[in-house]
C-alpha positions, 0 to 999 in steps of 0.5 A: 411880797414874793418870798424870792424878793424878800430873800433878795432884800435881806441878802442885800441888807446883810451884804451892805452891813458887812461892807460897812462894819469894821468888825467883819469877823465878829459880824460873820461869826454871829451870822453863822448861828443866827441864820443856821435854822433859816430854811430860806435862800439866805443861808440855804441853797434851795433846789427849784428846777435844779437851779441854785438861787442864792450863794451861801452868803456867810461863807462867801463873805468869810472868804472874801474878808478873811484878813491877812493871809496865814497858813491854813490848819487842816485836821484829820476831820478835814482830810476825811471830809475831803475824801468823803466829798470826792467820793460823793462826786464819783457817785454822781456818775451813777445817778439818775439825776447827776445835776441834783447829785452835784447840787448836794455835793455843792452843799457838802463843799459849803459846810466844809468851807464853814468848818475850815473857816471856824477852825482857823479863825475862831482862835480865842475864847472871845471868838468862841463866845461870839459863835455860842452867843449867835447860836443862843440868839438863833435858838431864842428866835426859833423858840418864840416862833414855835411858841406862837405856832403852838399857842395859836395853831397858825403860822407867822407867815415867814414862808420866805424863811421856811415857816409853814412850808409844805404840810401843816403841823398846827399841833406840833412846833416846827420853827422855820425848819418845816418839819417837827422832827427836823426841828427837834433834831436842831434843838437836841443838838444845841440843848446840851451846850445850853445845859453846860452853861448852867455850870460855868461861872458867870454873872448871876444875870447871865445865868438866870437869862440862860436858865430861862432860855433852857427851860423855854427850849425844853418846853418847845422840845416837848411841843415838837412831839418828836419821840426820837428827839425826846429819847435822844435828849434824855440819853445825851443827858445821861452821858453828860452826867457820866462825862462830868463824873469822869472829869471830876466836875460833879461837885456840891455846887454842880448838884445845887445848880442841877436840881432846879433844872431837873425839877423844872424838866420833871414839872414840864413832863408831868404837866404835859404827860397826857399829850406825851403819852398819846404821842408816844403810843401813836403808830399811825392809822392802822399802823400805816406809818410803821409799815411804810417805814419798814417798806422804805427801809427794805427798799434802801437795803435792796438799793445798797445790795444792788449798788454796793460801791457807788450807790445811786448818787447823792439826793437820788434815793427818792428817784429810785424808790418811787418818791419815797423817803427812808426814815433812817439817814444811814440807810439813805446815805448807804444807798446813795453813796454805797458802802464806802461812802457810809464807812467814810461818814462813820469815820468822819464821826469817829474823828470828830469824837476823837477830837472832842475827847482830847478837848474834854481832857483839857485842864481848862474847865471852860473848854472841857465843859463845852466839849462835853456838851458838843459831844452829847449833841453829836450823840443826840444827832446820831440817835435822831438820825436812826429813825429819820431822814434829818441829815438831808436837811441843810441846817442839820448838815451845817450843824454837824460841820459847825460843831466839828469846827468848834471842837477843832478850834477849841483844840487849837485854843487849848494848845495855845493855852498850854504853850503859853503856860509852858512859856510862862513857866520857862520865863519864870525859871529863867527869871529865878536863875537870873536872880540867883546868878545876880546874888552869887555875883554880889557875894563874890564881889563882897567876898561873902561867897562860901563854896559848897563843901565836898561830900565826904 
């Protein structure tokens, strides 16, 4: 069966189920995480001769069934994001292929709509749980596919969803994200959230299940043989511990739970130390890989120098660099959108971290722990993109905005919790005052009221 036909069938089935189900909000929130790593035409916008084959199903559906009308909340992240999208549209005027550039802008709009929806509709902890559950289900599916790839040296044949597309990587796991480094970037973005689950109070069976998924995912991360992802995850865990220490979350119970995780990770590294060391020392044949990366970096710097304001247009780097790809997402973004576009992107990341740190300070420890994990995921993402072009892949771009939406949603949830606490406190004071006034009235009626004496 052709891939396009299979994509169409799955698209129709998802749409039909959406129409039939009563729990549209829950269904669509779960779709977001499960479909995130799929590179096919369901969740992704594919370029084939510059024609968009499929609309972005979950977001279109979310807007069609967004329920009763209510005022939309726009944060500083949304404002900076809109300015970045507007600037990206301007860069298309300098592009060699403006249609390709505008296609990339359409993907930015898609993930921006996803951010706005999550911010405004993930309005309680239950909805937050749906999205986290969907992320873990999607992660588990990817782990199973990747384990099969690594153990058998073959693919499952899921080319309609991105598996085995392009170059063959029989010795490195890719899931359905086509490239090992892209798959590694996806994993290290989600892994810190999975780690944080180990320190959240829950039933033992859930803790064991998530712990098993954590160990399995770390093993799959090793199988990607992505050096940048290994470094990013290790560094993010150091920051994870520092933030936990800053929030006073490192307790004897925390140490009791972190010990098995540390031992299991160490065991994996020791067992696979041979392949890990071999991969770490690999520099390509006669250092050709390193030399190529330096060469493309020089090309990117030259393009930024020649086009410092508007750049060469989104997704037009290769057209101006002899079909080469620079292994640094920030140099690519600077070359394609100019220095202002790169500044706006870093400003966007700064706004995300600002929003996240507010949630980290929350008195609600569940929200605080998840916020710490998401910020560590962003840190991993930042490191990975220093040595790779992962940001050009749609699932990674979607992750950036999905987790930004979660942070903004958690900030709103925290505000609701604090407002409710103040309201309850006010009502409690009001009830105490009413009781005191009632007792005073009874004393006056029974002639038992003794007025307070004046100070001498």
